[in-house]
N, C-alpha and C positions, 0 to 999 in steps of 0.2 A: 540237036546242037549239044556238041561235047562241052565237058564242064570248064575246060580251058578257054574254050572260045566264049563262052558265056561270062567269064570273068574279064576276059579282055573287053568285051562289048560294054560290060557295065563300068570298066575303068575308063572308056572313051567317052562315055554319055554322063558320068558323074559331074564333070565340071559344069556341064550344060545345066543339068538338074539344080545344081548348088547355085549357078548365077540366076537361074530363074526364080528360084525360092528367094533368095537375097533381093533381087529386084522387086519381087511382089511384095515383100516386108518393108522394103524402102519406100515403094509407092503408097504402101498403107499410112505411112507417119510424115512423107515429104511432100509439100504440094509444088516445089520447084527448085531448080538448082540455077545457081547464076555463078557463071564460070567456076563449076564444081562446088559452090558455097550453098549447103543446102537450106532450105526454108521450111520450117517444120508446119505441120497443118495446125498444130495447136497454136501458134503464132498468129492464126488468123482470127482467133478469138478474142476481143479485148480482156485484159487482166482481170480478175475476179468475177469473171461472168461464168456462171455454170452451164450455160447453153451451149450447145455446139456451134459450129461455124453456120452463119446462116447465108441468105442471099447476098449479103454484103461482102462476103468473103472474097468474090472475085476482084473487087476494087481494092479490098484491103490487102490482096497479093500483090495486085501490081503497084501500090504503093512501096510495100516490103522489097518488092524486086528494084523500083528506082532508088530507094533507100541504100540497098546493099550495092548498087552500082556507083553511087556517089561515095560511099565509104571505102569501098575497093579502091576507087581512083585517089581518095584522100590518102590512104595507106601507101598507095604506090608513090605518092609525092612525100612520104614521111612526114604528114602534117601533125600526126600525134606527138611528134618531138618538139613541135613549136612550143616555146614557154607559154604563150597565151593560150593555146589550145589544151595544154597540158593542165594549166590553172583552172579552166572552165571544166575539164573532164573530173577533177578532183573536186570541184564545188558541187558539182552535179551527184557525184558518188555520195559525198557527204550527206546531201539532202535527202537522198534516196533512202540512205541508211538510217537517218534521223526519224524520216515518215515512217519507216517499217517499224523502227522501236516504238514509236507512239501508238502504230496501229496494234503492236502485240501488246502494248500497256493497255490501251483502251478496250480490246476484245477480255481483259481479265476482270474488267468492271461490268456490273450489271446492266443490261441492256435496258432502255426506257420500256416498261410494261404497260397494259391497259390502264392502270390505275393512274400511272404519271401523266398518260397522254390525256386522260379524261381530266385530270386535276388542272392540267394545263389551260385546256380549253375553257373550263368553268372560272378560271382565275383570269381570264382574258377576253371578258365579255365584247370589248370595243372591237376586237380584231375578228372575232365569229358572231356569236349570238347577236350583237348589237352592231354589227359592222354596218358602215354606211358609205356612200358614195359621194363625194362632195364636188361641186363645180366652184372654183377658187379664182380670184385675182391675187396675183402674188407679187410682191417687191423683194427683190434681192438688193438690200440696202449697204454699201461700203462707207462706214463711218468710224472713228475711233470709240474705243470702248467708253471713254468719260462722257460722251454725247449721248449714250443709249437711253439714259434717263430723260433727256430731253425729248427724244424721239417718241418715247412711250407716253410721254404726256401729250403730245400731239395726236397719238394714235386714239387716246382716250376720247378726245374731244373732237375728233375728225367725224364728219358724216359719212364720207366714202373717200376711196382712193385719190380721186381726182383734187380735192384739196390738199390731201398730203401731198402729193407728186407736185405741187404747186410750192408749197412750203420746201421740199427737198431741193427743186431748182434755185428757189431764193437763197437758200444756204449754201448752194454750190457741193451739194452733197451727191455723188455719183450713186444711182441705182439702176437696176432692171425690171421690166415689167413683164408680166406672162400672165396668161390665163390657161389653166388646165384641170383635168379632172384628177382626183386623189381619191383613194380608198381611206378609211380611218386608221388601217393597219399599216398604210405607207407613211405615216405621220410620224416624226421623232418621238420617241416613247415619253421622252421628258416633258413635252409640251401637250401630250395626248390628252390627260385628263382636264385641262382648261380649256383645251380646243373643243373637245365634247359638248362644253356648256355653251358655245357659241350658236347663236340664232341667225336666221337669214339676214344679211346685210351687216352684221357685226364684224368688227375688225379685230384682229389679233396680232399679237408681235411677240417675238422671241429672239433672244440673243444667240448669235453665231460668231464662229471664230473671225468672219470677215467683218461683221458689224450687226446686222440684225436681218430678220425674215418676217415680213408684215404679209398679212393675207386678209382678205375679206370675202366671206361666205356669201357666194351668189345663190346657190340652191343646194339641197342635198336629198338623197332617198335612201331609203332602208335597202340593205344588201346582206343579208344575214347568210353564214356559211354554217352548214350543219356538221355535227360532229363527225358524221361518216365522211364525209368530203375533205375535212381538214384533217383526218387521224393521219394521212401518210406524210403532211406537210409537217404536223407537230412532231410525228416519230423521228423524221430526219432532223427537224432543229434540235430536238432535244440529244440526239446523238451526236450533232456536232457540238452542242454546247458540253456534253459529257468529255467528248475528245478534247476540247479546249482546257477543261478543268484538269484533266489526267496529265496533259502536256505541261500544265504551269505545276502541278504537283510534283510531276518526275523532273523538271527542270530545277526546282527549289531543291529536292532531296539530292540529286546530283550535285549540286554547287555545294551544298552543305558538308558533303563527304569529299570536295575535291580541294586541292590546292591551287589556287588561282593568284597569279602573281602579276600585277601591271607594271610595265617596264618604260622605260624611257619616257617620252613628254605623257604618257598616259598614267603614270604612276602617282601624280597627285589628283588625276580624276577618276581613280580607281573607285574611292568609297562612292561618288555620284553615280558611276557607271553602275556600280553592284545594287543601287538602291532602286534603278529603273529597268533592272534587266526582266523583271517578271512581266513586264507590258509588252515584250518583243517576243516573238515566237521564230521558231527555226524551221517550221514547216509550214506548208501551203496547204490552206482547207479548199477543196474543191466543191 
């Protein structure tokens, strides 16, 4: 074959070779196309997951295809220009950015180590080493705060919940009665020390925003949790607690360095609002 003919053949085949190469490269990174919109293979893996796409990937791909079809139709109707939609997009973007910043700030702090986990385990025996399972009769009582002391006195002298419910009905105080099993670590932390001193048959009462929570211990059994079993749960809890502390500190630091001006009808409420800002968060913890 002569030299010119060889060059001519290479020139004819080159586009096919490049096309095949490009297609191979695309197929290695793209899982599907929806009206020419590519869905990347990496989108099949959940965010922050180091694992490669699993057997759940086909189902995830179908979800993304359905999502993309809906998005394309929304864009065809120019829904992104709707003021209500624009406001929601802006709000979602701000929330994502705020979470990303807190993630970054929390990553700079030392993660809970073995010492922190073991210390938490030993400091909370009621949730782990001395954990119990209780069978309880409970009353959720709706009454004004100024009648709580009166209810507590009746609880002290009541032999069982039956006599107490009779008194509540006579006083026209609304309540709901249930019977359920609870673990000691599921109890409100504020009442846990007093609750653990209750014996079978004893009645306890605690104040709630709606009125009161009354319970009678029917029975209980020991259900300890080992350090090995509790370790991942404690680690996750401490990490979430650290993230919450970092978020509170960062918000305080940023507010201290910012110029915040309350306007209009909020001008007089500005001082009160600034005092309670630290009790509110801008990100959601999953």
